[in-house]
C-alpha positions as CSV (number, residue, x, y, z in Angstrom):
1,M,14.9,24.8,7.1
2,T,13.7,22.4,9.8
3,F,13.1,19.7,7.2
4,V,16.6,20.1,5.6
5,V,18.3,19.9,9.1
6,Y,16.4,16.6,9.6
7,L,17.6,15.2,6.2
8,I,21.2,16.2,7.0
9,G,21.0,14.4,10.4
10,I,19.8,11.2,8.7
11,L,22.7,11.3,6.3
12,V,25.2,11.8,9.1
13,L,23.8,8.8,10.9
14,G,24.3,6.8,7.6
15,I,27.9,7.9,7.5
16,R,28.4,6.9,11.2
17,A,26.9,3.5,10.5
18,Y,29.2,3.1,7.5
19,Q,32.2,3.4,9.9
20,Q,30.9,0.5,12.0
21,T,30.1,-1.7,9.0
22,H,33.0,-4.1,8.4
23,D,31.5,-7.2,6.8
24,L,28.3,-8.7,5.3
25,G,27.0,-9.7,8.8
26,D,27.3,-6.0,9.9
27,Y,25.7,-4.7,6.7
28,L,22.7,-7.1,6.7
29,L,22.0,-7.7,10.4
30,G,24.2,-5.2,12.3
31,G,26.3,-8.0,13.7
32,R,23.3,-9.0,15.8
33,K,24.1,-6.2,18.3
34,L,20.8,-4.3,18.6
35,G,19.5,-3.4,22.0
36,S,15.9,-3.8,23.1
37,A,14.9,-0.1,22.7
38,V,16.3,0.2,19.2
39,T,14.8,-3.2,18.2
40,A,11.3,-2.2,19.5
41,L,11.3,1.2,17.8
42,S,12.8,-0.1,14.7
43,V,10.3,-2.9,14.4
44,G,7.4,-0.4,14.9
45,A,8.8,2.2,12.5
46,S,9.6,-0.3,9.7
47,D,6.2,-1.9,10.2
48,M,4.0,1.2,10.1
49,S,5.4,3.0,7.0
50,G,3.8,5.9,5.1
51,W,0.4,4.3,5.2
52,L,0.2,5.1,9.0
53,L,0.3,8.9,8.3
54,L,-1.2,8.9,4.7
55,G,-3.1,5.7,3.9
56,L,-4.9,5.0,7.2
57,P,-5.9,8.6,8.0
58,G,-7.1,8.9,4.4
59,A,-9.2,5.8,4.7
60,V,-10.8,7.0,8.0
61,Y,-11.4,10.5,6.4
62,L,-13.1,8.9,3.5
63,S,-15.2,6.2,5.3
64,G,-15.2,6.9,9.0
65,L,-14.5,4.9,12.1
66,Q,-15.1,1.5,10.4
67,E,-11.6,1.7,9.0
68,S,-10.2,1.5,12.5
69,W,-10.7,-2.3,12.4
70,I,-7.4,-2.4,10.4
71,G,-5.7,-1.0,13.5
72,I,-7.4,-3.5,15.8
73,G,-6.4,-6.4,13.6
74,L,-2.8,-5.2,13.4
75,I,-2.4,-4.8,17.2
76,I,-3.6,-8.3,17.8
77,G,-1.4,-9.7,15.0
78,A,1.7,-7.8,16.1
79,Y,1.3,-8.9,19.7
80,L,1.0,-12.5,18.7
81,N,4.0,-12.1,16.4
82,W,6.2,-10.8,19.3
83,L,4.9,-13.5,21.6
84,L,5.1,-16.6,19.3
85,V,7.7,-15.7,16.7
86,A,10.3,-13.2,17.9
87,R,12.3,-15.3,20.5
88,R,12.1,-18.6,18.6
89,L,13.2,-17.0,15.3
90,R,16.2,-15.3,16.9
91,V,17.3,-18.6,18.4
92,F,16.4,-20.8,15.5
93,S,18.1,-18.6,12.9
94,F,21.3,-18.3,14.9
95,H,21.3,-22.1,15.5
96,A,20.7,-22.7,11.8
97,D,24.3,-21.9,10.9
98,N,23.9,-18.2,11.9
99,A,21.5,-17.5,9.0
100,L,21.5,-13.8,7.9
101,T,18.4,-13.9,5.7
102,L,15.0,-15.6,5.7
103,P,15.8,-17.8,2.6
104,D,19.1,-18.7,4.3
105,Y,17.3,-19.6,7.5
106,L,14.7,-21.8,5.7
107,E,17.3,-23.7,3.7
108,C,19.4,-24.4,6.9
109,R,16.3,-25.2,9.0
110,F,15.2,-27.9,6.6
111,R,18.6,-28.8,5.2
112,D,17.2,-28.4,1.7
113,E,20.0,-29.6,-0.6
114,S,17.9,-28.9,-3.7
115,R,18.1,-25.1,-3.1
116,L,14.5,-24.8,-4.4
117,L,13.3,-23.3,-1.1
118,R,16.0,-20.7,-1.1
119,I,15.3,-19.7,-4.7
120,L,11.5,-19.6,-4.3
121,S,11.6,-17.6,-1.0
122,A,14.1,-15.1,-2.5
123,A,11.9,-14.7,-5.6
124,V,8.8,-14.1,-3.5
125,I,10.7,-11.4,-1.5
126,L,11.9,-9.6,-4.6
127,L,8.4,-9.8,-6.2
128,F,6.3,-8.3,-3.4
129,F,8.9,-5.9,-2.0
130,T,9.2,-4.1,-5.3
131,F,5.5,-3.2,-4.9
132,Y,5.9,-2.5,-1.2
133,A,8.9,-0.2,-1.9
134,A,6.9,1.5,-4.6
135,S,4.2,2.4,-2.1
136,G,6.9,4.1,0.0
137,L,8.1,6.1,-3.0
138,V,4.5,7.1,-3.8
139,S,4.1,8.3,-0.2
140,G,7.3,10.3,-0.5
141,A,6.1,11.9,-3.8
142,I,2.7,12.8,-2.3
143,L,4.6,14.4,0.7
144,F,7.0,16.5,-1.4
145,E,4.3,17.4,-3.9
146,S,1.9,18.6,-1.3
147,S,4.4,20.3,1.0
148,F,6.6,22.1,-1.5
149,G,4.5,22.3,-4.7
150,L,6.8,20.1,-6.7
151,D,5.9,18.2,-9.8
152,Y,5.0,14.5,-9.0
153,A,7.9,13.0,-11.0
154,V,10.4,15.4,-9.5
155,A,9.1,14.7,-6.0
156,L,9.3,11.0,-6.6
157,L,12.9,11.2,-7.7
158,I,13.9,13.4,-4.7
159,G,12.3,11.0,-2.2
160,A,14.1,8.0,-3.9
161,V,17.5,9.7,-3.8
162,V,17.2,10.6,-0.1
163,I,16.1,7.1,1.0
164,V,18.6,5.2,-1.1
165,S,21.5,7.4,0.0
166,Y,21.8,6.4,3.6
167,T,20.6,2.8,3.1
168,F,23.3,2.4,0.4
169,V,26.0,3.8,2.7
170,G,25.2,2.6,6.2
171,G,23.3,-0.7,5.8
172,F,21.4,-2.3,8.6
173,L,22.8,-0.1,11.4
174,A,21.9,3.1,9.6
175,V,18.4,1.7,9.0
176,A,17.9,0.6,12.6
177,W,19.2,3.8,14.1
178,T,17.3,6.1,11.8
179,D,14.2,3.9,12.4
180,A,14.4,4.5,16.2
181,I,14.7,8.3,15.7
182,Q,11.9,8.3,13.1
183,A,9.7,6.3,15.5
184,C,10.0,9.1,18.1
185,L,9.2,11.8,15.5
186,M,6.2,9.8,14.3
187,A,5.0,9.5,17.9
188,A,5.3,13.3,18.4
189,A,3.4,14.0,15.2
190,L,0.6,11.6,15.9
191,V,0.1,12.9,19.4
192,M,0.2,16.6,18.6
193,T,-1.8,16.7,15.4
194,P,-5.1,15.1,16.7
195,I,-5.0,17.3,19.8
196,A,-4.5,20.4,17.7
197,V,-7.3,19.5,15.3
198,F,-9.8,18.7,18.0
199,S,-8.9,22.0,19.7
200,A,-9.3,24.0,16.5
201,V,-12.7,22.5,15.7
202,G,-13.9,23.2,19.2
203,G,-13.6,20.0,21.2
204,T,-14.7,16.4,20.9
205,R,-18.4,17.2,20.9
206,E,-18.0,19.6,18.0
207,V,-16.0,17.1,16.0
208,I,-18.6,14.4,16.5
209,E,-21.4,16.7,15.5
210,Q,-19.6,17.9,12.3
211,V,-18.8,14.3,11.3
212,A,-22.5,13.3,11.9
213,L,-23.5,16.1,9.5
214,V,-21.0,15.2,6.8
215,N,-21.1,11.4,7.0
216,P,-23.6,9.9,9.5
217,N,-22.1,6.4,8.9
218,G,-18.7,7.8,9.9
219,L,-19.6,7.5,13.5
220,D,-20.5,3.8,13.3
221,L,-17.7,1.4,14.1
222,F,-19.3,-1.2,11.9
223,G,-20.8,1.1,9.3
224,N,-21.8,-0.7,6.1
225,I,-18.7,-2.9,5.9
226,G,-20.5,-6.3,6.3
227,A,-19.1,-9.6,7.4
228,L,-16.5,-9.9,4.5
229,G,-15.4,-6.3,5.1
230,L,-14.9,-6.8,8.8
231,I,-13.0,-10.1,8.3
232,S,-10.8,-8.4,5.7
233,L,-9.9,-5.5,7.9
234,L,-9.1,-7.7,10.9
235,A,-7.2,-10.1,8.7
236,W,-4.4,-7.6,8.3
237,G,-3.1,-9.0,11.6
238,L,-2.4,-12.4,9.8
239,G,0.4,-10.8,7.8
240,Y,2.9,-10.2,10.6
241,A,4.5,-13.6,10.7
242,G,5.4,-13.3,7.1
243,Q,6.9,-9.8,6.8
244,P,10.7,-10.1,6.2
245,H,11.5,-6.5,7.1
246,I,10.0,-7.1,10.6
247,L,11.3,-10.6,11.1
248,T,14.9,-9.5,10.4
249,R,14.7,-7.2,13.4
250,F,14.0,-10.2,15.6
251,M,17.0,-12.0,14.2
252,A,19.3,-9.0,14.9
253,I,18.7,-8.4,18.6
254,E,21.7,-8.9,20.8
255,D,20.1,-11.1,23.4
256,P,16.9,-13.0,23.0
257,A,16.0,-12.2,26.7
258,K,15.7,-8.5,25.7
259,L,12.8,-9.3,23.5
260,V,10.4,-9.1,26.5
261,S,11.1,-5.4,27.2
262,A,11.3,-4.7,23.5
263,R,7.8,-6.2,23.0
264,R,6.3,-4.0,25.8
265,L,7.8,-0.8,24.3
266,A,6.9,-1.8,20.7
267,M,3.3,-2.6,21.5
268,S,2.8,0.6,23.6
269,W,4.2,2.7,20.8
270,M,2.1,0.9,18.2
271,A,-1.2,1.4,20.2
272,I,-0.5,5.2,20.5
273,M,0.4,5.5,16.8
274,L,-2.7,3.7,15.5
275,A,-5.0,5.7,17.9
276,G,-3.4,8.9,16.7
277,S,-3.7,8.0,13.1
278,V,-7.4,7.1,13.3
279,A,-8.1,10.2,15.4
280,T,-6.4,12.4,12.8
281,G,-8.4,11.1,9.9
282,F,-11.6,11.3,12.0
283,A,-11.0,14.9,13.0
284,G,-10.1,15.8,9.5
285,I,-13.7,15.0,8.4
286,A,-14.9,17.8,10.7
287,Y,-12.0,20.3,9.9
288,F,-12.4,20.1,6.1
289,T,-16.2,20.2,6.1
290,A,-16.4,23.4,4.0
291,A,-13.6,22.4,1.5
292,P,-13.3,18.6,1.2
293,L,-9.9,17.3,0.1
294,A,-9.4,16.0,-3.5
295,N,-7.0,13.3,-2.3
296,P,-8.0,11.8,1.1
297,E,-4.5,10.5,1.7
298,T,-3.2,14.1,2.1
299,V,-5.4,14.8,5.2
300,F,-2.5,14.5,7.6
301,I,-0.3,16.8,5.5
302,S,-3.0,19.3,5.0
303,L,-3.9,19.5,8.7
304,S,-0.2,20.0,9.7
305,Q,0.2,22.8,7.3
306,A,-3.1,24.5,8.3
307,L,-2.6,24.2,12.1
308,F,1.1,24.7,12.8
309,N,3.6,27.4,12.2
310,P,6.2,26.7,9.5
311,W,8.9,25.6,12.0
312,M,6.6,23.0,13.6
313,A,5.1,22.1,10.2
314,G,8.7,21.2,9.1
315,V,8.9,18.8,12.0
316,I,5.6,17.2,11.1
317,T,6.7,16.9,7.5
318,A,9.9,15.3,8.7
319,A,7.8,12.8,10.7
320,I,5.8,11.9,7.7
321,L,9.0,11.3,5.7
322,S,10.2,9.3,8.7
323,A,7.3,6.9,8.4
324,I,8.0,6.5,4.7
325,M,11.7,6.0,5.0
326,S,11.6,3.7,8.0
327,T,9.8,1.1,6.0
328,I,11.3,1.4,2.5
329,D,14.9,1.4,3.8
330,S,14.2,-1.9,5.5
331,Q,12.6,-3.3,2.4
332,L,15.5,-2.3,0.2
333,L,18.0,-3.8,2.6
334,V,16.1,-7.1,2.7
335,C,16.1,-7.2,-1.1
336,S,19.8,-6.4,-1.2
337,S,20.5,-9.2,1.2
338,V,18.5,-11.6,-0.9
339,I,20.4,-10.6,-4.1
340,S,23.9,-10.7,-2.5
341,E,23.5,-13.7,-0.1
342,D,20.9,-15.9,-1.7
343,F,21.7,-15.4,-5.4
344,Y,25.1,-13.9,-5.9
345,R,27.1,-15.8,-3.3
346,T,25.1,-19.0,-3.4
347,F,25.0,-19.5,-7.2
348,L,27.5,-17.1,-8.8
349,R,30.4,-16.4,-6.5
350,P,30.6,-18.9,-3.6
351,Q,34.2,-17.6,-2.8
352,A,33.3,-13.9,-2.9
353,S,35.0,-11.8,-0.3
354,S,33.0,-10.0,2.4
355,S,33.8,-6.6,0.9
356,E,32.7,-7.8,-2.6
357,L,29.3,-9.0,-1.1
358,V,28.8,-5.7,0.7
359,L,29.4,-3.9,-2.7
360,V,26.9,-6.2,-4.4
361,S,24.4,-5.5,-1.6
362,R,24.8,-1.7,-2.1
363,L,24.3,-2.0,-5.8
364,A,21.2,-4.2,-5.3
365,V,19.7,-1.4,-3.1
366,V,20.0,1.0,-6.1
367,G,18.7,-1.6,-8.6
368,V,15.6,-2.5,-6.6
369,A,14.9,1.2,-6.0
370,L,15.0,1.9,-9.7
371,I,12.4,-0.9,-10.4
372,S,10.1,0.4,-7.7
373,L,10.5,3.9,-9.1
374,V,9.1,2.7,-12.4
375,I,6.1,1.2,-10.7
376,A,5.6,4.4,-8.6
377,M,5.5,6.6,-11.7
378,D,1.8,5.9,-12.1
379,R,0.3,9.0,-10.6
380,E,-3.0,7.2,-9.8
381,S,-1.2,4.7,-7.5
382,K,-2.8,4.5,-4.0
383,V,-0.5,3.9,-1.0
384,L,-2.9,1.7,0.8
385,D,-3.6,-0.4,-2.3
386,L,0.1,-1.1,-2.9
387,V,0.7,-1.9,0.8
388,S,-2.3,-4.2,1.1
389,Y,-1.2,-6.2,-1.9
390,A,2.4,-6.7,-0.8
391,W,1.3,-7.3,2.8
392,A,-1.0,-10.1,1.7
393,G,1.6,-11.6,-0.5
394,F,4.1,-11.9,2.3
395,G,1.6,-12.9,4.9
396,A,0.3,-15.8,2.8
397,A,3.6,-16.9,1.3
398,F,5.8,-16.7,4.4
399,G,3.4,-16.5,7.4
400,P,2.4,-20.2,7.7
401,V,5.9,-21.3,6.6
402,I,7.7,-19.3,9.4
403,L,5.1,-20.2,12.1
404,L,5.2,-24.0,11.4
405,S,9.0,-24.0,10.9
406,L,9.3,-22.8,14.5
407,F,6.6,-25.1,16.0
408,M,6.2,-28.2,13.8
409,R,9.0,-30.7,14.3
410,S,7.9,-32.9,11.4
411,M,7.6,-30.1,8.8
412,T,9.6,-30.7,5.6
413,A,11.2,-28.6,2.9
414,S,8.7,-30.0,0.4
415,G,5.8,-28.8,2.6
416,A,7.4,-25.3,2.9
417,I,7.9,-25.1,-0.9
418,V,4.4,-26.2,-1.7
419,G,2.8,-23.9,0.9
420,M,4.8,-20.9,-0.1
421,L,4.0,-21.3,-3.8
422,A,0.4,-22.0,-3.1
423,G,0.0,-18.9,-0.8
424,A,1.7,-16.5,-3.3
425,I,-0.3,-17.8,-6.3
426,T,-3.6,-17.6,-4.4
427,V,-2.9,-13.9,-3.5
428,I,-1.9,-13.0,-7.0
429,V,-5.0,-14.7,-8.6
430,W,-7.5,-13.6,-5.9
431,S,-6.4,-10.0,-6.1
432,N,-7.4,-9.9,-9.8
433,L,-10.9,-11.2,-9.2
434,S,-13.8,-9.2,-7.8
435,G,-17.4,-9.6,-6.6
436,G,-19.0,-11.8,-4.0
437,I,-16.5,-13.9,-2.1
438,F,-13.6,-12.4,-4.0
439,D,-14.2,-9.1,-2.2
440,L,-12.6,-10.8,0.8
441,Y,-9.0,-9.6,1.4
442,E,-6.7,-11.9,-0.4
443,I,-4.5,-12.6,2.6
444,V,-7.3,-14.8,4.1
445,P,-7.6,-17.4,1.4
446,G,-3.8,-17.2,0.7
447,F,-3.0,-17.9,4.4
448,V,-5.5,-20.8,4.6
449,V,-4.4,-22.4,1.4
450,S,-0.7,-22.1,2.3
451,L,-1.3,-23.5,5.8
452,T,-3.4,-26.4,4.5
453,C,-0.8,-27.4,1.9
454,I,2.1,-27.4,4.4
455,L,0.2,-29.6,6.8
456,A,-1.0,-31.9,4.1
457,V,2.4,-32.5,2.7
458,S,4.3,-32.6,6.0
459,L,1.8,-35.0,7.7
460,R,1.7,-37.3,4.7
461,W,5.5,-37.4,4.3
462,P,6.9,-36.2,7.7
463,E,10.6,-35.3,8.3
464,S,12.6,-38.3,9.2
465,R,16.3,-37.2,8.9
466,E,17.9,-37.4,12.3
467,K,20.1,-34.4,11.7
468,V,17.2,-32.1,11.0
469,L,15.1,-33.4,13.9
470,C,18.0,-33.0,16.4
471,Q,18.7,-29.5,15.2
472,F,15.0,-28.6,15.8
473,D,15.0,-30.1,19.3
474,E,18.2,-28.3,20.2
475,A,16.9,-24.9,19.0
476,R,13.5,-25.5,20.7
477,A,15.3,-26.2,24.0
478,L,17.4,-23.1,23.7
479,S,14.4,-20.9,22.9
480,R,12.9,-22.0,26.3
481,N,15.9,-21.1,28.4
């Protein structure tokens, strides 16, 4: 009952957002009217996804504290993203003809008349977001399957219908508002659950002693991960500058000056969430000593059902679904914006009305969700594996391009195209190799190759068009005010 009330509330928010969605700008960026609190919580919720309550606790439950290096890398990367990218991207994207999408921003930033940059960046978004969205659907299926005993395929379909419904109706505002509420639910769940588990086991000392008996290496922060493993875990932080569903939140804030307070709230929330996630997985090792879990990624769900009464377990279940929905809805919306704005209007119907483009965006949400649904049908899919692949793809393809577009005056469209293509290809190839150096997380070589290519091309043939250079100078001056 608790869970159903939550779902109804989410759909009501979607209808309310629908009433305030009048054109494509409203549907894709909420009219750039987000406040600092909603921006902060929405960034955090859309960033963390189901892996925060399923993937990361599962990894810690399986391997111990060494997996917490992922969280450390993410905190460092997220802070630098807020500090270096957020304000500049908000200003630069608005100054670049009020760009509504990342492909739109990149084309306007470099005045790329060939349209190659727009096509390539849109294709990269659609490619990696189908896998990212699939990870969210897998998370939802695991949740419904574990909580209500549903068949995996049925659970997968129910989760997809719920998520697609309010995104289809309400667009960006529905996604941002629900993200803010979902962030609060996630915070409550990740504070209550570790406290309850530690109390049930008998306190911190008892938890540590039990973990030492089950997995002695689980107490070691370095464990047996080695240098490549440590670099790989920390390297997750490299991905932030290239995540479209996070970057669009920066573009949508009402006033760039509000990004300072938003950053403080977002980083505080993130630190609490990651600490709670690691603590939950760690305590789960001790709690399930007698009966180890078959699927480590269900540790959070299993703990909530074992420790709380059904009413509170319903709230915890809603929090897990919140983590899942808060990311996948953002991803579906970004994909829909790419299809409607960067393909449909740009190449098929330049004179399309705003209402027609909103309709195309809504249909695109359904289309991308269906493709992700097919990928997620594989019962053996692991949430963390799907997320890590998509995260690396975006981090390597977009990260260096976005960073240098905001700080390098002489960067060119050709440099961006070569860098983006090189980064994406490196990730795809590297992820299919194994052994030795190829055990390194693919985002590292992808990011380095992309950055090197952009610098090599842009330094050899620097931007010389006065219009592009003046636009950069104007945006840079505005971002400092």
